[in-house]
C-alpha positions in Angstrom: 34.2 152.9 46.2 35.6 155.7 48.2 37.0 158.9 46.7 40.1 158.3 44.7 42.3 161.2 43.7 45.2 161.1 41.4 46.6 164.1 39.6 48.0 163.9 36.1 48.2 167.4 34.8 46.7 169.3 37.8 43.3 167.8 37.3 42.3 165.6 40.3 39.6 163.0 40.4 37.4 163.3 43.4 34.9 160.5 42.9 34.5 157.1 41.2 32.7 158.5 38.0 35.5 160.9 37.3 38.0 158.1 37.7 36.3 155.8 35.2 36.0 158.7 32.7 39.7 159.3 33.0 41.1 156.0 31.7 44.5 157.4 31.2 45.1 157.3 35.0 44.7 153.5 35.0 47.3 153.2 32.2 49.7 155.4 34.1 49.3 153.3 37.2 49.7 150.1 35.2 52.8 151.5 33.6 54.1 152.6 37.0 53.5 149.1 38.3 55.4 147.5 35.4 58.3 149.9 35.8 58.3 149.4 39.5 58.4 145.6 39.0 61.3 146.0 36.5 63.2 148.2 39.0 62.6 145.9 41.9 63.6 142.8 39.9 66.8 144.4 38.6 67.6 145.5 42.2 67.2 142.0 43.5 69.2 140.4 40.7 72.1 142.9 40.7 72.3 143.4 44.5 75.4 142.2 46.3 73.4 141.7 49.5 71.8 138.6 48.1 74.9 136.6 48.9 74.9 138.1 52.4 71.2 137.1 52.8 71.9 133.6 51.4 74.8 133.2 53.8 72.7 134.5 56.7 70.0 132.0 55.7 72.5 129.2 55.6 74.0 130.2 59.0 70.5 130.6 60.4 69.6 127.1 59.2 72.8 125.7 60.8 71.7 127.4 64.1 68.3 125.8 63.7 70.0 122.4 63.2 72.0 123.0 66.4 68.9 123.9 68.3 67.1 120.9 67.0 70.0 118.7 68.1 70.0 120.4 71.5 66.2 119.8 71.6 66.8 116.1 70.9 69.5 115.8 73.6 67.2 117.7 76.0 64.4 115.3 75.3 66.7 112.3 76.0 67.5 114.0 79.3 63.8 114.4 80.0 63.2 110.7 79.2 66.0 109.7 81.5 64.5 111.9 84.3 61.1 110.4 83.6 62.5 106.9 83.9 64.3 107.8 87.1 61.1 109.3 88.4 59.2 106.1 87.6 61.9 104.0 89.3 61.9 106.4 92.2 58.1 106.1 92.6 58.4 102.3 92.6 60.9 102.6 95.4 58.5 104.9 97.3 55.7 102.3 96.8 58.0 99.6 98.2 59.0 101.8 101.1 55.3 102.6 101.8 54.5 98.9 101.7 57.4 98.2 104.1 56.2 100.9 106.4 52.6 99.5 106.4 53.9 96.0 107.1 56.2 97.4 109.8 53.3 99.3 111.4 51.2 96.1 111.5 54.1 94.3 113.2 54.7 97.1 115.8 51.0 97.5 116.4 50.6 93.8 116.9 53.6 93.6 119.3 52.6 96.6 121.3 49.0 95.3 121.6 50.1 91.9 122.6 52.6 93.3 125.2 49.8 95.4 126.6 47.5 92.4 126.9 50.2 90.4 128.7 51.3 93.2 131.0 47.8 94.4 132.0 45.9 91.2 132.3 48.9 89.0 133.3 47.6 86.1 131.2 49.4 84.2 128.5 48.5 84.8 124.9 45.7 82.7 123.5 46.3 80.3 120.6 44.5 82.7 118.3 46.6 85.7 119.3 49.8 83.6 118.8 48.7 82.5 115.4 48.0 86.1 114.3 51.4 87.1 115.7 53.0 84.3 113.7 51.3 85.5 110.6 52.6 89.0 110.9 56.1 88.7 112.2 57.2 85.4 110.8 56.9 82.0 112.6 60.3 81.7 114.4 60.4 85.1 116.1 56.8 85.0 117.2 57.1 81.5 118.5 60.2 82.4 120.6 58.4 85.4 121.9 55.3 83.5 122.8 57.4 80.7 124.5 59.2 83.3 126.6 55.9 84.9 127.6 54.6 81.5 128.7 57.8 80.6 130.5 57.9 83.9 132.3 61.3 84.9 131.0 60.0 87.3 128.4 57.6 90.2 128.7 54.9 89.4 131.2 53.4 90.7 134.4 55.8 93.2 135.9 56.1 93.8 139.6 55.4 97.4 140.6 
């Protein structure tokens, strides 16, 4: 225990042994505590501010309910945005797939045109089949027919 000092009649206790020998101080502190509790209790029960605090608490709870409702509405908005984001990502994936397919078609067409232009030969059956697979049968067949007939892309005169 540290040094405790409490003066009753001018006599002060400076250490633990003196405090134990002066039991009257403990009684005074206990009585003070009981009186303090009675005073505090009566202040709480007779105070007009209790109604104000209760009203404040009720208003505060209403504000909390409003904030909770706002939070629920906000979460609905987040869920809608998340759903929109998922749908948007599906669209991006479709566009990416379309872009990849389009790049295959363009690459195949450019490569085939370059073969026909540089070498001056008609497309082989294998090249025509791969062209049909990528661009769709009718368009590729028309293009290959024009190339064979000489009316489509073919050797150019320089």
